[in-house]
N, C-alpha and C positions, 0 to 999 in steps of 0.2 A: 321457356321449356328447358329443363335440364338435360345434360348429356345422358344417353342410354347405353354407352359403350360397356358399362359394367352391370347393367341391369340383369336380374335373374331371368332365365328363359324357361317358362313353364311348358313342358312337353307332355302330350298325352299319347302313349303308345298302346295300340290295340292289336292283339294277336291271340289266336286260340290256343297257343302253346305257352303255358305258364312259365316253364323253364326258360324259354327264349325271351319272354318279356323281362324276367328278372335279370337275365344275363345282359341284355341290351341296355337296360337301365344302368347297370353297374359300369359297363364300358363307356357309355356316353358321359357319365359323371367323371370317369377317368380322363376323358378327352378334354372336358371343360367344366370347371367347378361352378359355372353359372347355371348349368342344367339342373332343373328340378323335375323329376319324372313321375307322372301319374300313369298307372297301367290298368288295362282292362282286357278281359279274355273274350269279349264279344262286343258287337256293335251296340247293342242296347245298353250295356254297362258303360260303354264309351260315351254315348249320348247323355246319359245321366250325369257323368262326371263333367261334361261340357256345360251342363246347366248349373252345376254347383261351383265350379272352379274357374279361375281366370286363366284360360289356356292361350299360349302364344303360337303353338304349332301342333298339328296332329300327324302322327306317323302310324300307318295302318298296314297290316297284312292284306293280301288280296283274297286268298281262298279261306273263307271262314264259314261256319255253319249259319244257316238262317239268313244272313245278310253278308254278301261279299264286300270287298274293299271299295269298289266303285259305287255300290248301292249305299254303303255307309257314307261315302263322300257326298253323294247327292242329299242325304238326310242332314249332314252337317251344314252344307251351304244354304239350306232353307232358312236357318236362323243365324248363321255366321258366314255370310257370302264372301268375305275377304280374308277369312282365317286360312293361313298356309296349311296345305295338306300334302303330305309326301306318301306315295304308295310304295311300300317297302315289302317285297314279296319274294318268296322262293319259287313261285309258279310263274316265272317270267317268260314272255314270248313277245314277238313283234306285234301280235294281235292285241295282247293285253296292254303293251306300252302305247300302241296307237290309240286304243280306246281311252286309255287314261289321259293322254295329252289332249285328245279331242273333247273329252268331257270337261276339262278345265283343271285337272289336278296340277298342283304347283310343281311337283317333281316326281320322278319315278326312279326307283333304285332297286336292283335285284340283289337278294341276299347271296352272300358268298360263304364258302366253307372256312375261309381264313378270317382273321380278325382285323385285317387292314381296312376292310370296307367300313368299319365303324367310324374311322376317321373321316371317310368320304361322307357318311351319313351325317356326322356332327357338323361338318362344314356346310352341307346343304341346308340343314336346319337353321344354322346361324345366318346363312345368306338369305333364306326366305324370311326369317323374322326381322332381320335388319332392313330388308326391302319394304316390308309392311310398315315398320316403324318410321322409315323415311317418308312413305306415302302419308302416314298419319301426321307426321310433323309438317309436311307441306300443306296438308289440308288445314291443320291447326293455324298456321301462319296466314293462310288465305282468309280463314274465318276472322282472325284477329284484325287483319287489315280491313276487311269488310266492315266489321263493327266499328272500327276507328273512323272509317269514312262516314258511316251512318251517324255516328255521334257528332262528327264535324258539321254535318248538315243540320242536325238538331240544334247545335250551338248557334249556327248562322241564323236559323229561323226563330230562335227563342227570344222572348221579351227579357228585358234586363232583370225584372223581378223574379224570373224563373231560373236564372243562371245558377244560384246556389243549389236548387233542387236538382238541376241537370248535372252539376258536378257530383253530387251524391249518387245520382243514377249512373254516371260514368264510372265512378269508383266501384260500384256494385257490379256493373257489367264486366269491366275488365278483370276485377278480382275473381269473379266466377269463372271467366274464360281461362285464366292462367292458373286457376286452382289455388290462389293465395288465400291466407286465413284472415288477413287484415290489409286494407288499403286506406291511405290517408293523405291529407294535405296539411302542411305547416306553413304559417306566416313567419317571416323573420323581421323583427323590429330592431333596426340597426342603432337607433338612438338608445333604446333601453337594453340592447344587447340580449334579447330574449327570443325564444322560440315558442309558438303557440299552435296547438292543433285546432284547425278550423273546420275540417270536413273528415268524415270517417265512415268506413263500412267494415263490418265484421261478419265472418261466416258463422254458421250455427255452432254454438258452444264456445265461441271466443269472447272474452270479456272486453267490452268497450273501454277505451282509454281516453276519449276526447276530453271529458271533464277534468281528468287528472293532469293531462299533459298541457298545462297552460303556464305561460310566463316562465319557461325553463331558461335559466341563465346559460349563455354561450359557454362559459368555462366549465359547466357540468359535463359537456361533451366536446372537449377541445379538438380531438383528432377528427371527429365527425364534422364539426363546424369549419375547421380549416380546409378540409377537402371541398366542402360546398362553396366556400369563399373563393377557392381556386377554380370554380366551375367544373369540378370533377364529379363524375357519378360514383356512387358507393355501391359496390357489388360484393356481397358477403355470402358465399355458398355455405359456409359453416362458421357460426359465430365463435365456436371454441377455438378456431384457428386464427383469430385476429392477432395482429402483432402486439408486442408488449406496450407500445405507445398508445394502444387503444384499450387499455385495461378498463378505464371508466366506462367506455361504451360496451365492452363485453359484459361487465357486471349488470349494467342497466338492461341490456337486451335479454340476458339470461333470467333476470327477475321477471320479465314479461313472457318467459317461455318462448322466445324467438330464437330460432336456429339458423334461418336463412333470410336474406332480405336484399332488395334492390331499391336504391334511392337515386333519383335524378333531380338536379337543381332546376328551379324555376327562375328564369332570367328575363328581365324586362329592361330595355334601354341600357344594356350592358351592366345591369345591377342585379345582384341576387335578391329575390323578393320572397323566396320560400323554397319548398321542395315537396315532391310527391313520392310516396314510398309504398312498397309491396312487401309484406311479411309472410313468412311460412314458419310453422311450428316444427317442421321436420327439415332435415338436411335435403337440399335440392340439387346437389352435385354442381356441375359447371354449366352456366347458361350460355347459349350461343349469342354472338354479336347481333344477329338479326333480331333475336328476341328482345335483347336489351334496347336496341334501337327503336323498336316499336313502342316500348314503354316510355322511352325518351320522347317520342312523338306525342304520346298521351299527355306527358308533362307539358309540352309546348302548347297543346290544344287547350288544356285547362288554364295555362298562363295567359293565353290570348283571350279566353273568355273572361277571366278575372280582370284583365286590363280594360276590356270593353265595359265591364260592369262599373269599374272605377271611373272611367272617362265619362260614361253616360250618367253615372251618379252625380258627378261634379256638374255636368250640364243641367241635370234636373234641379240640383241644389241652386245653381245660378238662376235658373228660371223661377224657382220659388221665391228666391230673394228679390228678384226683379219685380215679380208680381206683387209681393208685399209692399215694396216701395211704391209701385204704381197705384195700388189700392189706397195708400195713405198719402199720396202726393197731394200737396195743397192746391195744385192747379187743377181743380175739379169742382163738381157741384153735386149736391144732395137734394133729393125732392121727396116729399111725402104726399101721396096721392090718396084721395078718399074713394068711396065706392061709386061716386058719380064721375070719376076720372078727372076730378078737379084738384089742382095743386093747392095744398093747404100750408105747406112749408117749403122754402127754397133757400139755398145758401151755397157758398163756396167762391173761391177766387176766380174760377173759370167763367162765372157769370159776367164779370167785368170784361173779360177778354172778348166776349161775343156781344158786348154792348147792352147787356140786360142787368137789371137789379132784382132783388127779391120781390119788390113791390110790383115790378112789371109781370111777374110770373104767378104769384100767389092769387088764388081765387079764380084762376083761369084754366080752361081745358086746352089740350095740345093744339087743336085746330085754330085757337085764337092766338097762338104764339109762333107756330112753325109752318113751313110749307106742307101742302097736303100729303105728299108721300111719306114725309118724316112723321107727321102727326098720325096718319093711319097706322104706321108701324108701332108707334108708341102706345096708341090705344089698344092694339092687339096684345102687346105684352103686358100692359097693365091688367087687362081682363084675364090673361093667363095666370098672373100672380094672384088675383082675387079668387081664382079657382084652385089655388094651392100649388101652382107650378112656378118655381123660380126659373129665371132665364137670364142669360147674358148674351147681348148682341151688340153689333157695332153700327154706327151711323156716321156719315160724312156731312159736316155742317161748317160752312164758312171756310172751306178748304182744308179743314183738319178732320182727323178721324177720332171718333169717341167710342169708348167702350161703355156700355150701359148695362147695369145689372138691376134686375127687378126681382124682389123677393117679397113674399107675403108677410104682413105684420099681424100677429095674432094677439087679441086681448085675452089676458089670463091664459095664454097658451092655447086657446081653443078657437075662438071666433076670429075670422079674417075681416078686418074692417078698414085696413089701409094697405098701401103698397109703398115699399121703400125703393126708390130709384137712385142709383149712384152713377154718375156720369164722370168719366175720366178722359182727359185728352191723352190718347195713346199713339199719336202720330209718330213721335220719336221711338216709342216702344215697339211699334209695328216694324219700323225699319230694323231695329235691333233683333227682333224675333225672326225676321226674314233672313238676316245674316246667320243667326244661330241655326235656322233650318237648313241653310245652304251647307254649313259645316256638318250638320247631322246627316244630310243626304250623302255627302261624300264619305263620311265615316261608315255609313251602312253599306255602301257599294264597295268601298275599298277595304275588304276584310284583311286585317293585318296578318302577315305571314303567308297569305295565299298567293303571293306573287302576281297580283293583278295590276294591269296597266290602267290608270285612271285618267279620264279627261273631263274637263269642265269648259263648256262652250257658251260664250256670250253671243247669242244669235243675232244681236243688233249690230255688233262690231266685227263678228267673226273671229274675235280673239279666243284662243283656246289654251287652257292651262293643262300641260301634260305632267304626270308625276314621273319619278325616276324610273320606275319599272316599265312604264310605257315606252320610254326611250331605250332602255336596256333590252327590251324584248326584240327591238329592231336593230340592235347593235350600235346604238348611239349613246352619247351622254346628253343630259338635258340641255346643256349649253349649246350643243350642235343643232338643235331644232328650233326653228322659228315658232313662237307661240301663236300660230295662226291656223285657220281651217285648211289652207292650201297645203300645209305640212302633211296633213292626213290625206287630202284629196289626191295629191300628186303621187302618193305611194300606194294607192289602191290599184290592184291589177285592172288593166283596161277591160278585160272580159267580165269583170265582176262589178264595175262601177255602176252600170245601169240598174242592176238588180238591187244594189245597196241603196241607191237614191230612191228607188221605188218604195223600199221598206221604210226609209226615213220619211218620205212624203206621206205615207199611210199613217205613220205615228203622229206627224204634225197635224194631220187632219182628224185626229182622234179616232181613227179606225182600228187602232191597235193599242193595247195597254202599254206595251214597251216597243222600242225599236230593237230588233234582234236579228242579226245576220251573221253569216259565215263567209269570209272572203279572204283573199290573199293580199299581203302587204310586202312591198319591196324592202329588203333589209339593207344595211349599210354595205354589205359585200355583194350586193346585186342579186342575191337569191330571193326566192319568194317563200313566205311563211304564212301558213293558214292561221287566222285568228277568229275568235267569236267576239263580235262587237255588240254589246248590250247597252242600251241607254234609255233615258226617260226625261221628258220635258218637265221641269220642276217649277217653271214660272211662265205666266202669260200676262200681257198688258191688258188695259181696259177694253181693247177691241178683240180680245181673246187670241191675239197673235203671240206665238211662242217667243220668249226672249231669253231663256236659259235652259240648257240641257246638261245633264251629267251622265257619265257612263263608264264602262270598263272594257278592257281588252283581255281575253283569255287566250293563251297559247294552246292551240289544238292541232299543231302541225303533226305530232306523232300519231294522234288518233286518225287524222286524215290519211296519213301514210298507211296505217292499218286498214282503213276503209278501202283504199285503192288496192292493196294486196288482196283483200277479201273479194273485191269485184273480179280481180284477175283469176283468183282461185275458182270463183263461181263460173267464169267463162270456161276455164279448163275442165271443170266438172261437167258442164253442159256438153263440151266436146267429147269428153270421155263417155258420157251417157249415150251420146249418139253412136259412138264406136261400139259400145257394149250392146246396144240394141241391134246393130248390124251383125256383131259377132254372135249374139243370141240367135238371130234368124239363121245364120250359117250353121251354128251348132245344132239347132233344132232340125234343120234339113238333113245334116250329115251325121247326126247322132248315131252311135252304134247300138242304141236301144230303140224299140218301137215307141213312138210318141204320137199322141192324138190330142187335139184341142176340141173341146165341146162347148156348146151353149145349152142352157137349161130352158126347155119348153115344157110347161106343165109337169115339172119335176122329172122330165125324161131327157137323157143326153142326146143331142143332135150334133153330128160331127161337122165342125167348121173347117178342119184341115188335119193333115197327118204328114209325117215325114216319110222319106224314101224307104227307111227300114221297115216301117209298118206295112206299106204297100207291097214291097218285094216279098216279105215273109208270108203274107196272106195270098200273094199271087194276083192282085188286082192293080189296075191303073189308079193313081192317086185321085183323079177326078171322080172316080166311082163312089168314093166315100162321102164327098161333100153333100150335106143336106140329108144324109141318111142316119137313121137311129143307130147308135153304137151297138145296141142289143142285138141287131140283126147278125152281127159277126161273132156272137157268143154262143156257146153250147147252151142247152136248155137249163142245166144246173147253174151255170154262171149267170145266165140271163135272169133267173129267179133271184139270185143273190144281189144282182145289180139293182133291180127294180123293187121287187117285193121284200127283199131282205134289207133294204135301206142303204145299200152300198153307195149309191150315187148321192143320196141325201147326206150321208156322213162326210163325203168328200166336199160337198158344197158348204157344209157347216165348219169345215176346217179341221175335222178330226184326221189325224195322221193315218193314211190308208196304206196298208202293206198286206195285201191279200192275194190268194191264188185265183187266177182266172184262166178259163180254157177258151181259146179262140178257134174259129173254124175257117180254114183256108179255102181258096177257090176250088181246090181239088177234093174237098171234104176232109182233109187231114186235120187232126186235132193238134193244136200248138199249145203246150203247157207254158204258162207265163206267171210271173210275179208282178202284181200291179202296185205302182206307187202313184197316188193321185193327190193333187192339192187344188184348192179353190182358185179360180181366175177372176180378177176384178177389173172393172173399167176404170177410167180416169177419176171418177168420183168416189172410188172405193167400194162400189156395189158389186157383190158377187154375181157374175153373169154365167159362169160355167166352170169347167175344170181343165187342168192340164194333166193328162194321164200318161204314164210311161210304163211300158211292158217289157220285162226282161225274159227272154226265152230260156226257160230252165228245163227243157225236155231232156237234155243230155247231162244235166248237172246233178240230178237228184242222187244218183248212185255215188258220184264223186263226193257230194256233201256228206252222205252217210259214212263213207270211208274216212273222210277228214275228221268227222266227229269222233270216230273210234280212236284215231291216232291222237287227237287232242286230249281225249279222256285218259289214254295211256300216259301221255306226257305229264298231265296233271298229277296222276298217281305217283309217278317217278319223282317229280319235283317236290311234292308236298310230303309224301310218306318216307322218302329216302333222304332228301336234302335237309329238312328241318332237324331230324335226329343227328345228322352229321354236323350241322352247324353247332348244335348244343354240345356235342362231343368235342369239337375243336375248341370251343370256348372253355370248357372244363380242362382241356389239355393246357391251354395258356395259363389258367389259374394254378394248375399243378406245377408248372414250371416256376411260378413265382414262389411256391412253397418248398420245393426240393429240386435236386438235380439227380437224374438217373439216365443211364444209357437206354433203358427201356422206353423212355418218352420219345426218343428219336425214332425208334421203330414204330411207335404208335402214330407219330406224325406222318411217316412214310405210308403207313397203311391208310390213314385218312386221305392223303393226297391221291393214292391209288383209287380209293373209293370215289373221290370227287371226279377224277378223270372218267371212271366208268359211268357215273351218273350223267356227266356232260355228253359222253358219246351215245348213251342210251337215248337221251332227249333229242340229240341231233338226228339219230337214226329214225326215231319215231316221227319227228316233225318234218324232216325232209323227205319222208315217204308220201306226204300229201300230194295229190295231183296239182300240177302247176296250172294256175289260172291267170297269173299276172306276169307277162313277159315284156322284154324290151330289147332293142338292138344294142349289143355289147361288143366293144372292140376286144379281140382276143389278146393282143399284145398288152393292152392296158391292164386287163384283169389279171393276166399271168404275172406281170411285173409286180403288181400290188400284192399278190399272194406270195411271191418269192420273198418280198420284204417282210411279210408277216411270219413266215415259217423260219425256224432256226436252221439255216442251211450251212453254217460254219464256213468251210472252204470250198463248197460245191460250186459248180459252174452252170449257168443257164444260157441256153441257145434257143432263139425263136426264129424259125425258118419260114413262117407264113404270117402275114398281116391281114387278117380277115375279120369280118363282123358276123356274129351269130345272134340268133333270137333265143333268149333264155331268161330265166328268173335269176337276176344278178346275185343275190345272196347265196343261192344254192350253187350256182356256177363257181363262185369263189370257194365255197366249201369243197366242191369236187376237186379243184386244182390244188388247194391247200393239202387235202388228204393224199393226193397222188404224189405231190412234191415231197411231203413228209415221208411217205412210203419209200420213195427212191433214196432219200438220204439215210433213213434208218437201215435199209437193206444193202445199199450200194456203198456206204462209207462216206466219210466227211469230204472226200475229194471227188465224189461222183459228178459226172456231167449229165445234166438233164436237158433233153431237147423237146421242144413243142413245135409241131408242124401241122399242115393242112391236108385233108383228104378231100375227095370229090364231093362228098356229102357229109363232112364232119371234120374231125381233127384227131391228132394222136399225141401222146406224151410217152417218151421212152428214156431209158438211162443206160449207162455202160457198166452196170453192176453185175452181180452173179446171175441175174435172170430168175425166171420162175420154172421149176421142174414141170415137165409136160403133164405128169400125173396130178399135179396140184392146180392146174389151170382153172378148173371149175371151183375147187375148194376155197380159193383165195377170197371169194366173194361171200363166203358163209360167215354169219355173225359169230365172233369168238375165235375165228381162225387167225393165228399169228405165229411167226417163227421167231419173233423178238420177245425175249423174256419180259421186257418192260411194256410191251404193247397190250392193248385191250382186245384186239381182234375185231373191232368194229369199223376201222377206217375204210377198208375197201367195201365193206357191206353198206356203209353210208353212201359211198360213190355209186354203187349199183342202184340204191334206192333213188338217188337224185336222177340218174339216167332214166330209170323206169318212170319216174314222175313226169319227165319231159317227153316220154314215149320215144326215147332214143334206144340204141343198141350199143353194147360194149363187149369187147372180147380182149383176152390177154394173149400176147405172142412173145417171142423172143426177138429182140432187136438185132440189127446187123452186127453189133458189137458183142452180142451175147447177153445183153441186159434185158430188163423187162420192158415190154411195149404194150400200152393200152390204147386201143382204137375205139373211138366213140363215133357212131354213124347215125344216119337218119336225122341229122341236125338241119334245121332251117337256117339258111344263110341270108344275110341282108346286104343290100347294095348301098345302104345309107353311109 
């Protein structure tokens, strides 16, 4: 896979303001020339572009007609679940940001009136796309390694005659995965000094070259050939950039329309035997070392398979040659048998060796010549041949082993009237075949390059032959190990030996096809290493007793370590589950919402238990509810919705329940609630009831309506004022590029003033919402943080009380920031600001000029300011925050004559 650092980044930007989309596209391309921007003015158009173009990242406004930004994101993820999505909006708020992050949006960025934030947006797009491409690259390498492993297994399991087909399959598989246009294998003939293409795969539209690329002289490609002879890989990201000494190679490759390629040498027994290559018709950039290494592993895999084919081919050729010699060996006999099973002709030197002559055999049937069991078998195969079935079988006679072939003899090629029987003494040949089989068994088990330890056990003498890897696996050299069974037995872990012997005994008694165990072996340094020990008895004597076994050792120490770690993690998870169950029970009992567990009986909810909040809110003892129908505690309307309206059935079926319910307390009072209910399952996964949670909303409805009006106002300010200001600021920057004018500075100041006004209006609106989320906050900590935030120049801060208050932290910070900023703006750069405690609150004062008594009430009015640069909203925001907390505020003059603001009615905390 080539490097993506310079890849083009396709961005889709969706915003209902066409001017803003064009402006953003222009600024992003200024930031980075890799950006290619597609724009849309609504979500539907954006989805259409996604279906037609290859998009790397989506940037979307939040507030748009018909479908807002988060709804658009959900539609995008249905078909593009991993596509980066950045919510870029002028209608920013903590609520929108929280909802965006919880929904799964990649990033969230609020529009600003200046142009600096375009750099931030560009960086976030690049980071999101880079992260996704990294994930794709990791997944690509996992897939490539998995396929290489599967191909390795196929090569191990394949028959020799299937290897060429499997090599072609491998070239196609790997070529398709890496997006190559052609993959191939070349043989190198060192004697003829030529290269020949033996295997090839081409993608659609690529012309095959296999028939053309045969017997190519080495000196045609001197630079290429020399690199391969040095066992170097050839990596060419761009053929046109080859060095001058590779001129011949450049011309040849360009004639074939090849622009990029990777070639790795095929090495066997420290000799170059060929190479495997991957071609691309387009420039591929720079490949990673990991990618090239995987292709090198593919080369080694194919090399190993070809070596196996060559070795086994030689073995098969040797076998055929031997069989030819055996079939024509003069030390044999030939018989012609008629339909009465009588021998009519006999001959061959072997007859003399068994003390018979042709006259002794001719005109006689088998039972007149041989022992009963031998004669019976001969008659059986003669009759088989007369029925048209040729057979080859063996018999032991006079201490020697004979191979007998019986074939039907047809007159005129049609009628079978005789049987030809050829008998050959194969005693020596049998011994040779047994040796060949021994070698073959070892070759099949000891897969070259797989780092397998091989053992060959003579079960009569207990002599064992260990290969180099078997010794190396335990930290020894072969010379340090005695070739005896005790070398293995004494190194098996004492806790494992009994199980290992049981497995071996089961195989010796033919209860298992293979001997297969996992056990620990002591290494040379005294440590224990896990191995998988696999073996097979390959020879037994006449009494069916095993006399020889061969097998392999596989190093599985790392996988065992992983298994142990997995078991430990499982134990930790079980402990965590237990703790979570305990915590769940505690949370259920002490939850600040009403909770009820029901079981379903005849589709009606029966209460199995409830928490303290439910019992206390309705004014009953908890035991009162158990076994009672939940509907008994509902008003008639809510009871009808629960049963007749299908409310309980929907909860049982898993539909998300978020509905209003009215409960009836013990004193008859109606409790308005919001119901959340989910199905409850038993251990087998069967739905048996529900878990229902009720939120008391009796006092919240009015607060909710007020908050909605404030949120609507904030949205109008953000969307209808900030977007035009953003466009205006962008055009101001463009104007500066085209000309210089003192008027532009005044325009920029006006824009800044408008932006401050908008921000204060939004803060004023949003911080007027009723506080519903509070926490214990240390006064000293929050004041010091606010002091660092505000530009206080040479001013001095004194904190005379260290206490903890219960408040909404963001709003408390805004309150102190506004009051500190007010003190510095009116008291001067050297003003001293003091924060202290009151009996039921706190105060903040300064040593500045103070507030005139006639203006004490007016300072909290929106728009009031004695500072020409002020917006007049700072203290109005402070008052809104105080009222949202249900506190009180008043302004006085401090003992030094400065302004003093006292906030009372504050809940203090002892935490």
